[in-house]
C-alpha positions as CSV (number, residue, x, y, z in Angstrom):
1,X,37.3,108.5,133.5
2,X,38.2,105.7,131.5
3,X,40.3,108.1,129.3
4,X,41.8,109.5,132.4
5,X,42.5,105.2,133.5
6,X,44.2,104.9,130.3
7,X,46.4,108.3,130.8
8,X,47.6,106.5,134.4
9,X,48.2,103.6,132.8
10,X,50.9,104.5,131.0
11,X,53.3,104.3,134.0
12,X,54.4,108.1,134.3
13,X,53.5,110.4,136.9
14,X,51.1,113.1,135.7
15,X,50.8,116.5,137.0
16,X,47.3,117.8,137.5
17,X,47.4,120.3,135.0
18,X,48.6,118.1,132.2
19,X,45.7,115.8,132.9
20,X,43.0,118.6,133.3
21,X,44.7,119.6,129.8
22,X,44.6,116.3,128.2
23,X,41.1,115.7,129.2
24,X,39.5,119.1,129.0
25,X,37.7,118.8,132.4
26,X,38.3,121.2,135.5
27,X,40.6,120.4,138.3
28,X,37.3,119.2,140.7
29,X,36.5,116.7,137.9
30,X,39.5,115.4,137.9
31,X,39.7,114.8,141.6
32,X,36.2,113.6,141.7
33,X,36.9,110.9,138.9
34,X,40.3,109.9,140.7
35,X,38.2,109.6,143.7
36,X,35.9,107.2,141.6
37,X,39.1,105.1,140.4
38,X,40.2,104.4,143.9
39,X,36.4,103.3,144.9
40,X,36.9,101.1,142.1
41,X,39.8,99.4,143.4
42,X,42.4,101.2,141.4
43,X,45.6,102.0,143.7
44,X,46.2,105.6,142.5
45,X,48.6,107.8,144.2
46,X,48.7,111.5,144.5
47,X,51.3,113.7,145.8
48,X,50.0,117.3,147.6
49,X,50.9,120.5,146.1
50,X,50.2,122.8,143.2
51,X,47.8,121.3,141.1
52,X,48.6,117.9,142.4
53,X,50.3,114.8,141.0
54,X,48.8,111.4,140.2
55,X,50.3,107.8,139.4
56,X,48.9,104.6,138.9
57,X,50.5,102.0,141.5
58,X,50.9,98.4,141.6
59,X,47.9,97.0,143.7
60,X,46.8,93.6,144.8
61,X,44.9,92.9,141.8
62,X,45.6,93.6,138.1
63,X,43.0,96.1,137.0
64,X,41.4,96.1,133.6
65,X,43.8,97.4,130.4
66,X,42.7,99.9,128.4
67,X,44.3,99.9,125.1
68,X,44.8,102.1,122.3
69,X,43.7,100.4,118.8
70,X,47.5,100.2,117.9
71,X,48.0,98.4,121.0
72,X,45.4,96.1,120.9
73,X,46.3,95.0,117.4
74,X,49.7,94.4,118.4
75,X,48.7,92.4,121.6
76,X,46.3,90.4,119.8
77,X,49.2,89.4,117.0
78,X,52.1,88.9,119.2
79,X,49.8,86.5,121.2
80,X,48.6,84.7,118.3
81,X,52.2,84.1,117.3
82,X,52.8,83.2,120.7
83,X,50.6,80.3,121.2
84,X,51.7,79.3,117.4
85,X,55.3,79.3,118.8
86,X,54.2,76.7,121.5
87,X,55.8,79.6,124.5
88,X,53.5,78.6,127.1
89,X,53.2,74.8,127.1
90,X,50.2,73.1,129.2
91,X,49.4,76.5,131.0
92,X,47.8,77.8,127.8
93,X,48.5,81.3,129.1
94,X,48.7,82.8,125.5
95,X,45.5,81.4,124.4
96,X,43.7,82.2,127.1
97,X,44.6,86.0,126.9
98,X,44.0,85.7,123.2
99,X,40.2,84.5,124.0
100,X,39.5,87.2,126.4
101,X,40.8,90.0,124.2
102,X,39.3,88.8,121.1
103,X,35.7,88.8,122.9
104,X,35.8,92.2,123.5
105,X,37.4,93.8,120.1
106,X,35.5,96.1,118.1
107,X,34.6,95.1,114.5
108,X,37.2,97.5,112.9
109,X,40.1,96.0,115.0
110,X,39.0,92.5,114.2
111,X,39.0,93.2,110.5
112,X,42.7,94.8,110.6
113,X,43.9,91.6,113.0
114,X,42.6,89.4,110.3
115,X,44.4,91.1,107.5
116,X,47.6,90.6,109.3
117,X,47.1,87.0,110.1
118,X,45.9,86.3,106.5
119,X,48.8,87.5,105.1
120,X,51.6,86.3,107.3
121,X,52.8,82.9,107.4
122,X,54.7,81.5,110.5
123,X,56.2,77.9,111.2
124,X,57.2,76.6,114.6
125,X,60.3,74.1,114.5
126,X,60.1,73.3,118.3
127,X,60.6,70.1,119.2
128,X,58.1,70.2,121.7
129,X,55.7,72.4,123.8
130,X,57.9,75.0,126.0
131,X,56.2,75.7,129.2
132,X,56.1,79.1,130.6
133,X,56.3,77.8,134.2
134,X,59.6,76.6,133.5
135,X,61.0,80.0,132.1
136,X,59.6,81.4,135.4
137,X,61.0,79.1,137.4
138,X,64.6,79.4,135.8
139,X,64.2,83.2,136.2
140,X,63.1,83.3,139.7
141,X,65.9,80.9,140.2
142,X,68.5,83.1,138.7
143,X,67.3,86.3,140.5
144,X,67.6,84.9,143.7
145,X,70.8,82.9,143.1
146,X,69.1,79.8,143.9
147,X,70.6,76.1,142.6
148,X,68.3,74.2,140.4
149,X,68.1,70.6,139.4
150,X,66.6,68.8,136.3
151,X,66.8,66.4,133.6
152,X,68.2,66.9,130.4
153,X,67.7,65.3,127.1
154,X,70.3,65.5,124.2
155,X,69.1,65.2,120.5
156,X,70.3,61.6,120.3
157,X,68.0,61.0,123.5
158,X,70.5,60.7,125.9
159,X,69.3,61.8,129.5
160,X,71.3,62.9,132.5
161,X,70.6,64.6,135.5
162,X,72.2,68.0,136.2
163,X,72.7,70.3,138.9
164,X,73.4,74.2,137.9
165,X,73.6,77.4,139.0
166,X,71.2,79.6,136.6
167,X,72.3,82.9,135.3
168,X,70.6,83.7,132.2
169,X,67.8,82.7,129.8
170,X,68.6,83.9,125.9
171,X,66.1,83.5,123.1
172,X,67.7,82.4,120.0
173,X,66.0,82.3,117.0
174,X,62.8,80.2,118.0
175,X,64.6,78.3,121.0
176,X,65.5,79.3,124.6
177,X,68.3,78.4,126.1
178,X,69.7,78.7,129.6
179,X,73.3,79.6,130.4
180,X,74.1,78.1,133.8
181,X,77.4,76.8,135.5
182,X,77.3,73.1,135.8
183,X,78.3,72.1,139.3
184,X,79.5,68.6,138.8
185,X,81.5,69.3,135.6
186,X,82.6,72.9,136.8
187,X,82.0,74.9,133.7
188,X,79.9,76.8,132.2
189,X,77.3,75.1,130.1
190,X,74.4,75.9,127.4
191,X,71.0,74.2,127.8
192,X,67.9,74.1,125.3
193,X,65.0,74.9,127.9
194,X,62.8,72.7,125.9
195,X,64.7,69.8,126.9
196,X,64.7,70.3,130.3
197,X,62.3,68.2,132.4
198,X,61.5,67.5,136.2
199,X,62.8,71.1,137.1
200,X,63.4,71.3,140.9
201,X,64.3,74.3,143.3
202,X,65.8,72.8,146.3
203,X,66.2,75.9,147.9
204,X,70.1,76.2,148.4
205,X,71.6,79.5,147.0
206,X,75.1,80.1,145.6
207,X,77.3,83.2,145.3
208,X,77.1,84.7,141.8
209,X,80.1,84.0,139.5
210,X,81.5,86.3,137.0
211,X,79.9,85.7,133.8
212,X,81.5,85.1,130.7
213,X,82.2,88.0,128.3
214,X,79.0,88.9,126.2
215,X,76.8,86.0,127.5
216,X,74.5,86.2,124.7
217,X,77.4,85.7,122.2
218,X,78.7,82.9,124.3
219,X,75.3,81.0,124.5
220,X,74.8,81.7,120.6
221,X,78.6,80.2,120.2
222,X,77.7,77.3,122.4
223,X,74.1,76.6,120.7
224,X,75.7,76.7,117.3
225,X,79.4,74.9,118.0
226,X,79.3,73.3,121.6
227,X,82.4,72.3,123.3
228,X,82.2,68.8,121.7
229,X,84.7,67.1,119.4
230,X,81.7,66.1,117.3
231,X,81.4,68.1,114.2
232,X,80.1,67.4,110.9
233,X,81.9,68.8,107.8
234,X,79.9,69.0,104.3
235,X,80.5,70.7,101.3
236,X,77.4,71.7,99.2
237,X,77.7,72.2,95.5
238,X,75.5,75.2,95.6
239,X,75.4,78.9,96.5
240,X,75.3,79.4,100.4
241,X,72.1,81.3,100.0
242,X,70.5,78.4,98.3
243,X,71.7,76.0,101.2
244,X,70.6,78.4,103.9
245,X,67.2,78.3,102.9
246,X,66.7,74.8,103.0
247,X,68.9,73.9,105.9
248,X,66.9,72.0,108.7
249,X,69.0,73.1,111.5
250,X,69.8,76.3,113.0
251,X,73.2,75.2,114.4
252,X,76.5,75.4,112.7
253,X,78.2,77.9,110.1
254,X,77.6,77.9,106.5
255,X,80.7,79.4,105.1
256,X,80.7,80.3,101.2
257,X,83.7,79.0,99.1
258,X,82.8,80.6,95.9
259,X,79.8,81.5,93.9
260,X,78.9,77.9,93.4
261,X,79.9,75.9,96.2
262,X,80.1,76.2,100.4
263,X,80.7,74.9,103.6
264,X,78.7,73.6,106.3
265,X,80.3,72.9,109.8
266,X,77.7,71.7,112.7
267,X,77.7,70.1,116.1
268,X,76.2,66.4,116.2
269,X,74.4,65.0,118.6
270,X,73.3,62.3,116.4
271,X,75.2,61.2,113.0
272,X,72.3,59.2,112.1
273,X,69.9,62.3,112.2
274,X,72.4,64.5,110.0
275,X,72.7,61.7,107.8
276,X,68.9,61.9,107.3
277,X,68.8,65.6,107.2
278,X,71.5,66.2,104.5
279,X,69.8,64.3,101.4
280,X,66.7,66.9,102.4
281,X,68.4,69.9,101.3
282,X,68.2,68.8,98.1
283,X,71.7,69.9,96.3
284,X,74.7,67.7,95.6
285,X,77.0,67.4,98.8
286,X,80.4,65.6,99.4
287,X,81.0,64.5,103.6
288,X,84.4,65.8,104.4
289,X,84.5,64.3,107.4
290,X,84.4,62.7,110.2
291,X,84.5,59.1,109.3
292,X,81.2,58.3,111.8
293,X,79.4,60.5,109.6
294,X,80.3,59.0,106.0
295,X,79.8,55.4,107.9
296,X,76.1,56.5,108.8
297,X,75.5,58.1,105.7
298,X,76.2,54.5,103.9
299,X,74.2,52.3,106.2
300,X,71.2,54.7,105.5
301,X,72.1,54.5,101.7
302,X,71.9,50.5,101.8
303,X,68.9,50.7,103.8
304,X,67.1,53.1,101.5
305,X,68.5,50.8,98.3
306,X,67.0,47.6,100.0
307,X,63.4,49.3,100.3
308,X,63.3,50.3,96.9
309,X,64.4,47.1,95.3
310,X,61.8,45.2,93.1
């Protein structure tokens, strides 16, 4: 009966002949086990006809899941990294599901999972917890074409209140972004979801607009080079492959100039933040612009020099 439940949980519709062949039982035993599953609360639908057809449909409660060894390993490893990446915020959903699964894992799977995790390194560069509830609310609002309001904080710490029409959520690297139409600015905008706070759905709806061509590429371009005149341009005296491994930001473009140098162009919310980040790459560099970045770098150099005198 457990094997029957596992087959039904694949989501497909099974003929009676397929199930009896897979399980090695008679049609009578199959019908009896289906009835037992129904008595236990599993909503198994059947269609009359030669041999019958069976399917597990959505019910009022989530039934226990039966996973193969490979599915169990993939699920636990995925939940481990989801918790590490701080995807679920205050809800603790990933960690809660992980604890329940680990309690019932057989020893043979515990060893396989421990081997995968012990030989794998992962680091999250998320600025803060990403609350799963925010993702769910934005997704529901986008699907229902509902307006949303929220507070938004830039990297420089500037906060503003936004009224937007949400359309898409896009995962780029380790960050989630929202593609939305900004009602007050009357233009498309991209928002880092971990910088959204105080999300509210007032209940008003909007008429969907035509999306920009290739929304994912639009979000990627906006995240890397947002519509702003603030650009930092830096030439590094090192191969692009070396600099790429040490960059502290996923934004911007890195262009090889020759075998020994490259140019980095990046959007900037804070000149001081960029001025502090560049020396940490650990290779010689020249600031090509703008004057704001040059000035902040000089101020930073003066502070470091003063701190180390004597």
